[in-house]
C-alpha positions as CSV (number, residue, x, y, z in Angstrom):
1,M,0.0,0.0,0.1
2,S,1.5,3.4,-1.3
3,R,1.6,6.4,1.4
4,V,0.8,8.5,-1.6
5,D,-2.3,8.9,-3.7
6,L,-2.6,12.0,-6.3
7,H,-5.7,11.0,-8.3
8,I,-8.9,10.4,-6.5
9,H,-12.6,11.3,-7.5
10,S,-15.4,12.0,-4.8
11,T,-19.1,12.7,-5.3
12,A,-18.0,16.3,-5.9
13,S,-17.9,14.5,-9.8
14,D,-18.5,11.2,-10.3
15,G,-17.3,9.3,-7.2
16,R,-19.0,6.9,-4.8
17,L,-17.7,8.5,-1.3
18,T,-17.9,12.2,-0.4
19,P,-14.8,14.0,0.1
20,A,-15.1,13.4,4.2
21,D,-15.2,9.9,3.6
22,I,-12.3,9.8,1.3
23,V,-10.0,11.6,3.9
24,Q,-11.2,8.9,6.2
25,E,-10.8,6.3,3.8
26,A,-7.1,7.4,3.4
27,A,-6.5,8.2,6.6
28,G,-7.7,4.3,8.0
29,R,-4.9,3.2,4.9
30,G,-2.1,5.3,6.7
31,L,-1.6,7.6,3.6
32,T,0.4,10.7,4.4
33,Y,-0.8,12.8,1.2
34,I,-4.0,12.4,-1.3
35,A,-5.2,15.0,-4.0
36,L,-8.8,15.1,-4.5
37,T,-8.7,15.7,-8.3
38,D,-12.4,15.7,-9.1
39,H,-13.3,15.9,-12.7
40,D,-13.8,19.8,-13.7
41,T,-15.1,20.8,-10.3
42,V,-13.5,22.0,-7.1
43,D,-16.4,21.7,-5.0
44,G,-15.3,19.0,-2.6
45,I,-11.9,20.6,-1.6
46,A,-12.9,22.7,1.4
47,S,-14.7,19.5,2.9
48,A,-11.9,17.4,2.1
49,Q,-9.4,19.5,4.3
50,A,-11.9,20.0,6.7
51,A,-11.9,16.5,7.3
52,A,-8.1,16.1,7.3
53,Q,-8.0,18.1,10.3
54,A,-8.9,15.3,12.4
55,F,-5.9,13.3,10.9
56,P,-2.6,15.5,11.2
57,Q,-0.5,12.6,9.9
58,L,-2.6,13.2,6.6
59,K,-2.3,16.2,4.1
60,V,-4.8,16.9,1.5
61,I,-3.6,18.8,-1.6
62,P,-6.2,20.7,-3.5
63,G,-6.8,19.1,-7.3
64,V,-8.8,19.1,-10.0
65,E,-9.0,17.1,-13.3
66,I,-9.7,18.5,-16.4
67,S,-11.1,17.1,-19.5
68,T,-9.9,18.3,-23.0
69,D,-9.7,17.7,-26.5
70,I,-7.6,16.4,-29.2
71,P,-8.6,15.2,-32.5
72,Q,-7.8,11.7,-31.8
73,G,-9.7,11.8,-28.5
74,E,-9.4,13.1,-24.9
75,V,-6.7,14.1,-23.0
76,H,-6.8,14.8,-19.3
77,V,-4.8,17.4,-17.0
78,L,-4.3,17.4,-13.8
79,G,-4.1,20.3,-11.4
80,Y,-2.3,20.4,-8.2
81,F,-2.1,23.2,-5.5
82,I,-4.7,25.0,-7.4
83,D,-6.2,28.5,-5.8
84,Y,-9.6,26.6,-5.9
85,T,-11.8,30.0,-5.3
86,D,-9.9,31.7,-8.4
87,P,-13.1,33.3,-9.9
88,E,-11.6,32.6,-13.7
89,L,-11.1,29.0,-12.4
90,K,-14.3,28.4,-10.8
91,A,-16.5,30.4,-13.7
92,T,-14.8,28.1,-16.2
93,L,-15.6,24.7,-14.5
94,D,-19.0,25.9,-13.8
95,R,-19.5,26.0,-17.8
96,F,-17.9,22.8,-18.0
97,R,-20.3,21.4,-15.3
98,N,-23.4,22.7,-17.2
99,S,-22.1,21.3,-20.8
100,R,-21.7,18.1,-18.8
101,L,-25.5,18.1,-17.7
102,R,-26.7,18.4,-21.2
103,R,-24.2,16.2,-22.8
104,A,-25.9,13.6,-20.2
105,Q,-29.5,14.2,-21.0
106,G,-28.1,13.9,-24.8
107,M,-26.4,10.1,-24.1
108,V,-30.2,9.1,-22.3
109,A,-31.9,10.2,-25.4
110,K,-29.6,8.3,-27.7
111,L,-30.2,5.2,-25.4
112,E,-33.9,5.4,-25.3
113,N,-33.4,5.5,-29.2
114,L,-31.5,2.4,-29.1
115,G,-34.0,0.7,-27.0
116,I,-32.5,1.4,-23.5
117,H,-35.1,2.8,-21.6
118,I,-33.5,4.5,-18.3
119,D,-35.1,7.2,-16.4
120,W,-33.6,10.9,-16.4
121,Q,-34.7,11.3,-12.8
122,R,-32.9,7.9,-11.6
123,V,-29.5,9.4,-13.1
124,Q,-30.1,12.3,-11.3
125,E,-30.8,10.4,-8.1
126,I,-27.6,8.2,-8.8
127,A,-25.7,11.5,-8.8
128,G,-27.2,13.1,-6.0
129,A,-25.2,16.5,-5.6
130,S,-22.3,15.1,-8.2
131,S,-21.9,16.6,-11.4
132,I,-23.5,13.9,-13.4
133,G,-21.3,11.9,-15.7
134,R,-21.2,8.5,-17.7
135,P,-20.3,6.5,-14.7
136,H,-23.9,7.6,-13.3
137,I,-25.9,6.6,-16.7
138,A,-23.6,3.5,-16.3
139,Q,-25.2,2.7,-13.0
140,A,-28.6,3.2,-14.1
141,M,-28.0,1.0,-17.2
142,L,-26.8,-2.0,-14.8
143,E,-30.1,-1.5,-12.6
144,K,-32.2,-2.4,-15.0
145,D,-29.5,-5.2,-16.7
146,Y,-28.8,-3.8,-19.8
147,I,-25.4,-4.5,-19.2
148,S,-23.6,-6.5,-17.0
149,S,-20.5,-4.4,-16.1
150,F,-19.6,-0.9,-16.3
151,K,-16.6,-1.6,-18.7
152,Q,-19.6,-3.0,-21.1
153,A,-21.7,0.3,-20.7
154,F,-18.3,2.2,-22.0
155,T,-17.3,-0.2,-24.5
156,E,-20.5,-0.8,-26.1
157,Y,-22.5,2.6,-25.6
158,L,-21.0,5.3,-23.8
159,S,-17.1,5.7,-25.1
160,R,-16.1,8.3,-27.7
161,D,-17.3,6.1,-30.5
162,G,-20.0,4.3,-29.1
163,P,-23.9,4.9,-30.1
164,A,-24.9,7.0,-27.2
165,Y,-22.0,9.1,-27.3
166,V,-22.3,13.1,-27.3
167,E,-19.9,15.6,-27.2
168,R,-19.5,18.4,-24.7
169,E,-17.7,21.8,-24.3
170,K,-14.0,21.3,-23.7
171,M,-10.5,23.1,-24.1
172,T,-7.2,22.3,-25.8
173,P,-4.7,20.2,-23.3
174,A,-2.6,23.7,-23.5
175,E,-5.7,25.6,-22.5
176,A,-6.3,23.8,-19.5
177,V,-2.6,23.9,-18.6
178,E,-2.8,27.7,-19.0
179,L,-5.7,27.9,-16.9
180,I,-4.2,25.7,-14.2
181,A,-1.2,27.9,-14.3
182,K,-3.4,31.2,-14.0
183,A,-4.9,29.5,-10.9
184,R,-1.5,29.4,-9.2
185,G,-1.3,25.1,-9.9
186,L,0.8,22.6,-11.1
187,A,-0.3,20.9,-14.3
188,V,0.1,17.1,-14.6
189,L,-0.7,15.2,-17.7
190,A,-3.3,12.6,-16.5
191,H,-2.7,8.7,-17.5
192,P,-0.5,9.6,-20.7
193,L,-0.9,6.6,-22.4
194,T,-4.5,7.3,-23.6
195,A,-3.0,10.4,-25.4
196,G,-2.2,8.7,-28.6
197,D,1.7,10.0,-28.8
198,P,2.6,10.8,-25.0
199,E,6.3,12.2,-26.2
200,A,4.6,15.0,-28.7
201,L,2.1,15.7,-26.3
202,T,4.4,16.1,-23.3
203,T,6.9,18.1,-25.6
204,E,3.9,20.7,-26.5
205,L,2.7,20.9,-22.8
206,K,5.8,21.4,-21.1
207,A,6.0,24.8,-23.5
208,A,3.0,25.8,-22.0
209,G,3.7,25.0,-18.5
210,L,3.3,21.2,-17.7
211,V,5.4,20.1,-14.7
212,G,4.8,16.7,-14.5
213,I,2.9,13.3,-16.2
214,E,1.3,10.3,-14.4
215,A,3.5,7.9,-14.7
216,H,2.4,5.5,-11.7
217,Y,-1.0,4.9,-12.7
218,D,-3.6,2.2,-11.9
219,G,-3.2,-0.7,-14.5
220,Y,0.2,0.4,-16.1
221,S,2.8,-2.1,-16.2
222,A,6.4,-2.2,-15.0
223,E,7.7,-1.6,-18.4
224,E,5.0,0.9,-19.2
225,I,5.7,3.0,-15.7
226,N,9.6,2.8,-16.7
227,R,8.9,4.2,-20.1
228,L,7.0,7.2,-18.8
229,V,9.4,7.6,-15.8
230,G,11.9,7.9,-18.5
231,L,10.0,10.5,-20.6
232,A,9.5,12.5,-17.3
233,R,13.4,12.4,-16.9
234,R,14.1,13.5,-20.2
235,H,12.0,16.4,-20.3
236,N,12.8,17.5,-16.5
237,L,9.1,16.6,-15.0
238,I,8.0,15.1,-12.1
239,A,6.5,11.4,-12.2
240,T,3.5,11.5,-10.2
241,G,0.9,8.9,-10.2
242,G,-2.5,7.6,-8.7
243,S,-5.3,5.0,-8.2
244,D,-8.0,7.2,-10.4
245,Y,-10.3,6.2,-7.5
246,H,-14.2,6.5,-8.1
247,G,-15.3,4.0,-5.7
248,L,-18.3,2.6,-8.1
249,E,-17.3,-0.8,-8.7
250,P,-14.8,-1.8,-5.8
251,A,-14.2,-5.4,-6.7
252,N,-12.7,-4.6,-9.8
253,E,-11.2,-0.9,-8.8
254,T,-7.8,-0.5,-7.4
255,A,-8.3,0.9,-3.6
256,I,-6.9,4.4,-2.5
257,G,-3.4,4.2,-2.0
258,G,-3.3,0.9,-4.0
259,A,-1.2,2.4,-7.0
260,D,2.4,2.2,-5.9
261,V,3.4,5.9,-5.9
262,P,6.9,6.7,-4.6
263,I,6.0,9.3,-2.2
264,E,9.1,11.4,-3.6
265,S,6.1,12.2,-6.1
266,A,4.4,14.2,-3.7
267,E,7.6,15.9,-1.9
268,Q,8.8,17.2,-5.4
269,L,5.1,18.5,-6.4
270,I,5.1,20.2,-2.9
271,A,8.4,21.5,-3.1
272,L,7.8,23.1,-6.7
273,A,4.7,24.3,-5.2
274,K,6.6,26.6,-2.4
275,R,9.3,27.5,-4.5
276,R,6.5,29.0,-6.8
277,N,4.4,30.4,-4.1
278,P,6.6,30.9,-1.0
279,N,3.2,31.8,1.4
280,L,1.8,28.2,0.5
281,R,1.3,26.7,4.1
282,F,0.9,22.9,3.5
């Protein structure tokens, strides 16, 4: 079990546990550093940091995961040590949140045309106060036995090339890096092996202000991790990592702290954040 997990989702976006529950789970597992990185929202950060006051051994890094678009698909950019009260950041993320809602409604309509009848109200109930995402639609499909697993929902219906997929408002990866930098944060390329050409994208985003790539990621082989660590070294970037925990299918998902992330990943991020913001208290 690692003492570090820099990629965790809560009910603020599309995870199963509340931010406070995430903190309690991480503390119970003996973690030292975690980052709450909900999709396109910072709404859970204050709650997580408040909950962490009961666990002095655990530090919560404020984060976000921003979805961006490239011609070949999606690229996600993680932001760490962001000023989550920054007006421009919040306005942009709020616009994305509204776009997610419209996309989810469009997906439910497309599923209806495919003979898959799920109730929009039930999707809203599953999401609760969270930003509605594809996992909530998948849960509604699973409840009515249209699919046998979350994976099937994505591979057959909800993935980018799936018959029920709907586009939503996004930005380019470079724009996300720049937005994070404006909010005094540190931008890291999430799960780089989904990016098509990680080398070219890393080179492009380094020029925009990228400081790291997520090398120690759930499901990556030792060979893949070594390759990504090497990529980070060549570009003088920090090799970070995390579980990408959502908690929606516990039997098939890496637990919080389950990805083998070196503690140096967090320490290097913290050191860089303090160099860039000497007033940072962490």
